[in-house]
N, CA, C and O atoms as CSV, one atom per row, in Angstrom:
chain,resi,resn,atom,element,x,y,z
A,1,MET,N,N,-5.763,13.408,11.159
A,1,MET,CA,C,-7.195,13.345,11.343
A,1,MET,C,C,-7.523,12.287,12.388
A,1,MET,O,O,-7.608,11.106,12.053
A,2,PRO,N,N,-7.706,12.675,13.624
A,2,PRO,CA,C,-7.924,11.704,14.681
A,2,PRO,C,C,-9.285,11.036,14.636
A,2,PRO,O,O,-9.432,9.929,15.155
A,3,HIS,N,N,-10.287,11.664,14.034
A,3,HIS,CA,C,-11.632,11.092,14.011
A,3,HIS,C,C,-11.719,10.014,12.944
A,3,HIS,O,O,-11.316,10.232,11.802
A,4,THR,N,N,-12.240,8.860,13.312
A,4,THR,CA,C,-12.410,7.765,12.367
A,4,THR,C,C,-13.891,7.522,12.163
A,4,THR,O,O,-14.625,7.283,13.122
A,5,ALA,N,N,-14.326,7.583,10.932
A,5,ALA,CA,C,-15.733,7.350,10.615
A,5,ALA,C,C,-15.904,5.920,10.133
A,5,ALA,O,O,-15.068,5.395,9.397
A,6,GLN,N,N,-16.967,5.311,10.544
A,6,GLN,CA,C,-17.301,3.984,10.051
A,6,GLN,C,C,-18.183,4.161,8.821
A,6,GLN,O,O,-19.291,4.686,8.928
A,7,PRO,N,N,-17.707,3.729,7.654
A,7,PRO,CA,C,-18.493,3.948,6.442
A,7,PRO,C,C,-19.776,3.133,6.448
A,7,PRO,O,O,-19.799,1.974,6.860
A,8,SER,N,N,-20.840,3.770,5.981
A,8,SER,CA,C,-22.096,3.046,5.862
A,8,SER,C,C,-22.279,2.545,4.431
A,8,SER,O,O,-23.294,1.928,4.109
A,9,LEU,N,N,-21.296,2.812,3.580
A,9,LEU,CA,C,-21.317,2.346,2.199
A,9,LEU,C,C,-20.427,1.119,2.056
A,9,LEU,O,O,-19.430,0.971,2.762
A,10,SER,N,N,-20.798,0.259,1.148
A,10,SER,CA,C,-19.890,-0.839,0.824
A,10,SER,C,C,-18.715,-0.254,0.043
A,10,SER,O,O,-18.798,0.861,-0.474
A,11,PHE,N,N,-17.646,-0.995,-0.037
A,11,PHE,CA,C,-16.482,-0.518,-0.783
A,11,PHE,C,C,-16.848,-0.266,-2.239
A,11,PHE,O,O,-16.440,0.740,-2.819
A,12,ASP,N,N,-17.620,-1.180,-2.833
A,12,ASP,CA,C,-18.022,-1.012,-4.234
A,12,ASP,C,C,-18.857,0.247,-4.428
A,12,ASP,O,O,-18.698,0.950,-5.426
A,13,ALA,N,N,-19.749,0.537,-3.477
A,13,ALA,CA,C,-20.558,1.751,-3.564
A,13,ALA,C,C,-19.677,2.988,-3.434
A,13,ALA,O,O,-19.908,3.995,-4.102
A,14,LEU,N,N,-18.678,2.908,-2.581
A,14,LEU,CA,C,-17.743,4.018,-2.423
A,14,LEU,C,C,-16.983,4.267,-3.721
A,14,LEU,O,O,-16.820,5.414,-4.137
A,15,VAL,N,N,-16.521,3.200,-4.361
A,15,VAL,CA,C,-15.809,3.330,-5.634
A,15,VAL,C,C,-16.714,3.980,-6.673
A,15,VAL,O,O,-16.275,4.866,-7.407
A,16,GLU,N,N,-17.953,3.556,-6.742
A,16,GLU,CA,C,-18.893,4.148,-7.697
A,16,GLU,C,C,-19.121,5.621,-7.399
A,16,GLU,O,O,-19.205,6.434,-8.319
A,17,ALA,N,N,-19.223,5.972,-6.121
A,17,ALA,CA,C,-19.402,7.375,-5.748
A,17,ALA,C,C,-18.187,8.192,-6.180
A,17,ALA,O,O,-18.333,9.313,-6.666
A,18,ILE,N,N,-16.999,7.639,-6.005
A,18,ILE,CA,C,-15.776,8.341,-6.406
A,18,ILE,C,C,-15.742,8.534,-7.914
A,18,ILE,O,O,-15.324,9.588,-8.394
A,19,LYS,N,N,-16.171,7.540,-8.657
A,19,LYS,CA,C,-16.198,7.660,-10.117
A,19,LYS,C,C,-17.072,8.824,-10.565
A,19,LYS,O,O,-16.824,9.417,-11.615
A,20,ASN,N,N,-18.093,9.156,-9.778
A,20,ASN,CA,C,-19.023,10.216,-10.145
A,20,ASN,C,C,-18.580,11.603,-9.702
A,20,ASN,O,O,-19.268,12.583,-9.990
A,21,LEU,N,N,-17.455,11.714,-9.012
A,21,LEU,CA,C,-16.948,13.020,-8.606
A,21,LEU,C,C,-16.408,13.766,-9.818
A,21,LEU,O,O,-15.972,13.155,-10.794
A,22,ASP,N,N,-16.440,15.099,-9.745
A,22,ASP,CA,C,-15.808,15.859,-10.825
A,22,ASP,C,C,-14.300,15.891,-10.589
A,22,ASP,O,O,-13.815,15.457,-9.545
A,23,LEU,N,N,-13.577,16.404,-11.559
A,23,LEU,CA,C,-12.122,16.351,-11.524
A,23,LEU,C,C,-11.541,17.055,-10.304
A,23,LEU,O,O,-10.608,16.540,-9.689
A,24,SER,N,N,-12.067,18.211,-9.943
A,24,SER,CA,C,-11.520,18.930,-8.786
A,24,SER,C,C,-11.772,18.165,-7.493
A,24,SER,O,O,-10.925,18.169,-6.599
A,25,GLN,N,N,-12.921,17.511,-7.382
A,25,GLN,CA,C,-13.213,16.707,-6.194
A,25,GLN,C,C,-12.290,15.492,-6.125
A,25,GLN,O,O,-11.816,15.128,-5.049
A,26,LYS,N,N,-12.041,14.873,-7.262
A,26,LYS,CA,C,-11.116,13.735,-7.295
A,26,LYS,C,C,-9.716,14.178,-6.905
A,26,LYS,O,O,-9.003,13.455,-6.210
A,27,GLY,N,N,-9.319,15.369,-7.351
A,27,GLY,CA,C,-8.010,15.897,-6.982
A,27,GLY,C,C,-7.898,16.118,-5.488
A,27,GLY,O,O,-6.877,15.786,-4.885
A,28,LYS,N,N,-8.939,16.676,-4.882
A,28,LYS,CA,C,-8.940,16.898,-3.433
A,28,LYS,C,C,-8.895,15.560,-2.697
A,28,LYS,O,O,-8.159,15.411,-1.721
A,29,LEU,N,N,-9.675,14.592,-3.158
A,29,LEU,CA,C,-9.665,13.264,-2.546
A,29,LEU,C,C,-8.281,12.634,-2.660
A,29,LEU,O,O,-7.804,12.001,-1.717
A,30,PHE,N,N,-7.639,12.806,-3.806
A,30,PHE,CA,C,-6.285,12.284,-3.997
A,30,PHE,C,C,-5.334,12.884,-2.970
A,30,PHE,O,O,-4.533,12.166,-2.373
A,31,GLU,N,N,-5.418,14.198,-2.760
A,31,GLU,CA,C,-4.553,14.858,-1.778
A,31,GLU,C,C,-4.788,14.302,-0.375
A,31,GLU,O,O,-3.839,14.052,0.367
A,32,ILE,N,N,-6.049,14.113,-0.020
A,32,ILE,CA,C,-6.387,13.580,1.305
A,32,ILE,C,C,-5.822,12.173,1.470
A,32,ILE,O,O,-5.191,11.869,2.482
A,33,LEU,N,N,-6.049,11.314,0.471
A,33,LEU,CA,C,-5.561,9.935,0.550
A,33,LEU,C,C,-4.038,9.885,0.560
A,33,LEU,O,O,-3.449,9.068,1.268
A,34,ASP,N,N,-3.401,10.747,-0.216
A,34,ASP,CA,C,-1.941,10.795,-0.236
A,34,ASP,C,C,-1.400,11.159,1.142
A,34,ASP,O,O,-0.439,10.552,1.613
A,35,ASP,N,N,-2.013,12.149,1.788
A,35,ASP,CA,C,-1.596,12.536,3.144
A,35,ASP,C,C,-1.801,11.392,4.132
A,35,ASP,O,O,-0.940,11.126,4.970
A,36,LEU,N,N,-2.948,10.717,4.030
A,36,LEU,CA,C,-3.233,9.608,4.940
A,36,LEU,C,C,-2.254,8.454,4.739
A,36,LEU,O,O,-1.789,7.854,5.708
A,37,LEU,N,N,-1.946,8.147,3.490
A,37,LEU,CA,C,-0.996,7.070,3.208
A,37,LEU,C,C,0.398,7.427,3.693
A,37,LEU,O,O,1.104,6.574,4.231
A,38,PHE,N,N,0.800,8.673,3.510
A,38,PHE,CA,C,2.111,9.103,3.990
A,38,PHE,C,C,2.193,8.942,5.503
A,38,PHE,O,O,3.176,8.416,6.024
A,39,ASP,N,N,1.147,9.400,6.213
A,39,ASP,CA,C,1.128,9.276,7.672
A,39,ASP,C,C,1.189,7.809,8.100
A,39,ASP,O,O,1.906,7.461,9.038
A,40,ALA,N,N,0.435,6.953,7.408
A,40,ALA,CA,C,0.423,5.526,7.754
A,40,ALA,C,C,1.791,4.895,7.514
A,40,ALA,O,O,2.243,4.067,8.304
A,41,GLU,N,N,2.448,5.286,6.424
A,41,GLU,CA,C,3.781,4.749,6.137
A,41,GLU,C,C,4.786,5.200,7.184
A,41,GLU,O,O,5.647,4.421,7.592
A,42,GLN,N,N,4.687,6.445,7.619
A,42,GLN,CA,C,5.586,6.949,8.653
A,42,GLN,C,C,5.374,6.194,9.960
A,42,GLN,O,O,6.337,5.848,10.644
A,43,THR,N,N,4.124,5.941,10.304
A,43,THR,CA,C,3.800,5.204,11.520
A,43,THR,C,C,4.305,3.770,11.425
A,43,THR,O,O,4.837,3.229,12.394
A,44,ALA,N,N,4.138,3.157,10.257
A,44,ALA,CA,C,4.537,1.757,10.072
A,44,ALA,C,C,6.042,1.572,10.181
A,44,ALA,O,O,6.508,0.487,10.529
A,45,GLN,N,N,6.806,2.616,9.888
A,45,GLN,CA,C,8.260,2.483,9.937
A,45,GLN,C,C,8.757,2.141,11.334
A,45,GLN,O,O,9.827,1.547,11.474
A,46,GLY,N,N,8.011,2.499,12.366
A,46,GLY,CA,C,8.421,2.177,13.729
A,46,GLY,C,C,7.746,0.942,14.283
A,46,GLY,O,O,8.005,0.559,15.424
A,47,ASP,N,N,6.886,0.311,13.501
A,47,ASP,CA,C,6.145,-0.868,13.943
A,47,ASP,C,C,7.100,-2.056,14.036
A,47,ASP,O,O,7.755,-2.392,13.049
A,48,PRO,N,N,7.194,-2.698,15.204
A,48,PRO,CA,C,8.117,-3.832,15.362
A,48,PRO,C,C,7.869,-4.965,14.365
A,48,PRO,O,O,8.819,-5.618,13.933
A,49,ARG,N,N,6.618,-5.209,13.997
A,49,ARG,CA,C,6.324,-6.270,13.023
A,49,ARG,C,C,6.899,-5.925,11.653
A,49,ARG,O,O,7.476,-6.774,10.974
A,50,ILE,N,N,6.729,-4.663,11.261
A,50,ILE,CA,C,7.261,-4.227,9.968
A,50,ILE,C,C,8.784,-4.289,9.982
A,50,ILE,O,O,9.406,-4.756,9.027
A,51,LEU,N,N,9.376,-3.814,11.071
A,51,LEU,CA,C,10.836,-3.852,11.188
A,51,LEU,C,C,11.352,-5.285,11.134
A,51,LEU,O,O,12.395,-5.540,10.532
A,52,ALA,N,N,10.637,-6.225,11.754
A,52,ALA,CA,C,11.039,-7.634,11.724
A,52,ALA,C,C,10.948,-8.192,10.304
A,52,ALA,O,O,11.822,-8.948,9.881
A,53,GLU,N,N,9.899,-7.827,9.567
A,53,GLU,CA,C,9.763,-8.285,8.187
A,53,GLU,C,C,10.887,-7.740,7.315
A,53,GLU,O,O,11.428,-8.449,6.466
A,54,ILE,N,N,11.230,-6.479,7.531
A,54,ILE,CA,C,12.326,-5.878,6.769
A,54,ILE,C,C,13.633,-6.591,7.079
A,54,ILE,O,O,14.413,-6.884,6.173
A,55,GLU,N,N,13.872,-6.867,8.344
A,55,GLU,CA,C,15.107,-7.553,8.736
A,55,GLU,C,C,15.154,-8.960,8.152
A,55,GLU,O,O,16.206,-9.402,7.690
A,56,ASP,N,N,14.021,-9.672,8.166
A,56,ASP,CA,C,13.966,-11.007,7.556
A,56,ASP,C,C,14.316,-10.933,6.068
A,56,ASP,O,O,15.070,-11.761,5.557
A,57,ALA,N,N,13.763,-9.939,5.385
A,57,ALA,CA,C,14.039,-9.785,3.954
A,57,ALA,C,C,15.512,-9.479,3.719
A,57,ALA,O,O,16.117,-10.007,2.787
A,58,ARG,N,N,16.085,-8.633,4.556
A,58,ARG,CA,C,17.512,-8.308,4.413
A,58,ARG,C,C,18.382,-9.540,4.637
A,58,ARG,O,O,19.349,-9.761,3.907
A,59,GLN,N,N,18.042,-10.339,5.640
A,59,GLN,CA,C,18.828,-11.537,5.924
A,59,GLN,C,C,18.720,-12.541,4.788
A,59,GLN,O,O,19.698,-13.218,4.470
A,60,ALA,N,N,17.555,-12.649,4.174
A,60,ALA,CA,C,17.390,-13.561,3.045
A,60,ALA,C,C,18.132,-13.038,1.818
A,60,ALA,O,O,18.670,-13.820,1.035
A,61,TYR,N,N,18.160,-11.740,1.653
A,61,TYR,CA,C,18.791,-11.131,0.482
A,61,TYR,C,C,20.306,-11.245,0.529
A,61,TYR,O,O,20.937,-11.517,-0.492
A,62,GLU,N,N,20.894,-11.040,1.694
A,62,GLU,CA,C,22.353,-11.021,1.816
A,62,GLU,C,C,23.018,-12.300,1.321
A,62,GLU,O,O,23.973,-12.212,0.548
A,63,PRO,N,N,22.560,-13.488,1.729
A,63,PRO,CA,C,23.246,-14.693,1.235
A,63,PRO,C,C,22.789,-15.116,-0.159
A,63,PRO,O,O,23.230,-16.148,-0.665
A,64,GLY,N,N,21.924,-14.344,-0.774
A,64,GLY,CA,C,21.462,-14.691,-2.110
A,64,GLY,C,C,20.267,-15.618,-2.108
A,64,GLY,O,O,19.998,-16.274,-3.114
A,65,ASP,N,N,19.545,-15.688,-1.006
A,65,ASP,CA,C,18.371,-16.551,-0.895
A,65,ASP,C,C,17.157,-15.849,-1.506
A,65,ASP,O,O,16.172,-15.565,-0.824
A,66,TYR,N,N,17.255,-15.579,-2.797
A,66,TYR,CA,C,16.177,-14.911,-3.504
A,66,TYR,C,C,16.307,-15.232,-4.982
A,66,TYR,O,O,17.340,-15.726,-5.434
A,67,ARG,N,N,15.243,-14.944,-5.736
A,67,ARG,CA,C,15.269,-15.124,-7.184
A,67,ARG,C,C,14.847,-13.814,-7.829
A,67,ARG,O,O,13.921,-13.153,-7.358
A,68,THR,N,N,15.514,-13.448,-8.887
A,68,THR,CA,C,15.118,-12.245,-9.608
A,68,THR,C,C,13.843,-12.529,-10.384
A,68,THR,O,O,13.507,-13.684,-10.644
A,69,ILE,N,N,13.144,-11.478,-10.748
A,69,ILE,CA,C,11.926,-11.659,-11.531
A,69,ILE,C,C,12.255,-12.272,-12.894
A,69,ILE,O,O,11.458,-13.031,-13.446
A,70,GLN,N,N,13.420,-11.943,-13.427
A,70,GLN,CA,C,13.831,-12.537,-14.701
A,70,GLN,C,C,13.993,-14.050,-14.570
A,70,GLN,O,O,13.612,-14.795,-15.472
A,71,ALA,N,N,14.553,-14.502,-13.457
A,71,ALA,CA,C,14.718,-15.941,-13.244
A,71,ALA,C,C,13.366,-16.625,-13.114
A,71,ALA,O,O,13.172,-17.725,-13.631
A,72,VAL,N,N,12.440,-15.984,-12.432
A,72,VAL,CA,C,11.099,-16.552,-12.284
A,72,VAL,C,C,10.432,-16.644,-13.641
A,72,VAL,O,O,9.839,-17.671,-13.974
A,73,TRP,N,N,10.521,-15.584,-14.429
A,73,TRP,CA,C,9.907,-15.579,-15.752
A,73,TRP,C,C,10.528,-16.627,-16.662
A,73,TRP,O,O,9.810,-17.354,-17.349
A,74,SER,N,N,11.846,-16.713,-16.676
A,74,SER,CA,C,12.491,-17.671,-17.571
A,74,SER,C,C,12.146,-19.099,-17.169
A,74,SER,O,O,11.985,-19.963,-18.031
A,75,HIS,N,N,12.032,-19.356,-15.865
A,75,HIS,CA,C,11.663,-20.690,-15.397
A,75,HIS,C,C,10.221,-21.017,-15.784
A,75,HIS,O,O,9.925,-22.154,-16.150
A,76,SER,N,N,9.326,-20.041,-15.709
A,76,SER,CA,C,7.921,-20.299,-16.017
A,76,SER,C,C,7.701,-20.496,-17.513
A,76,SER,O,O,6.706,-21.101,-17.912
A,77,LEU,N,N,8.609,-20.000,-18.342
A,77,LEU,CA,C,8.488,-20.167,-19.788
A,77,LEU,C,C,8.977,-21.530,-20.256
A,77,LEU,O,O,8.692,-21.934,-21.384
A,78,GLU,N,N,9.703,-22.236,-19.413
A,78,GLU,CA,C,10.259,-23.542,-19.795
A,78,GLU,C,C,9.220,-24.620,-19.732
A,78,GLU,O,O,9.515,-25.780,-20.021
């Protein structure tokens, strides 16, 4: 979808409008958003900034420069 619309609604108003949709309309909206998110994720995969962040994470992970969620939780309980 090459056309980009500038919403005249606030985000909160948009959320309220979505809440008032019937089930079939929500399903259609879900399909549209799912397609848009998929396209954005595909585009982001070639983004040099995203690739750099992934590489940074890989480099930190390899030598063990990370903490598991279990370690974080156990430390916070102490």
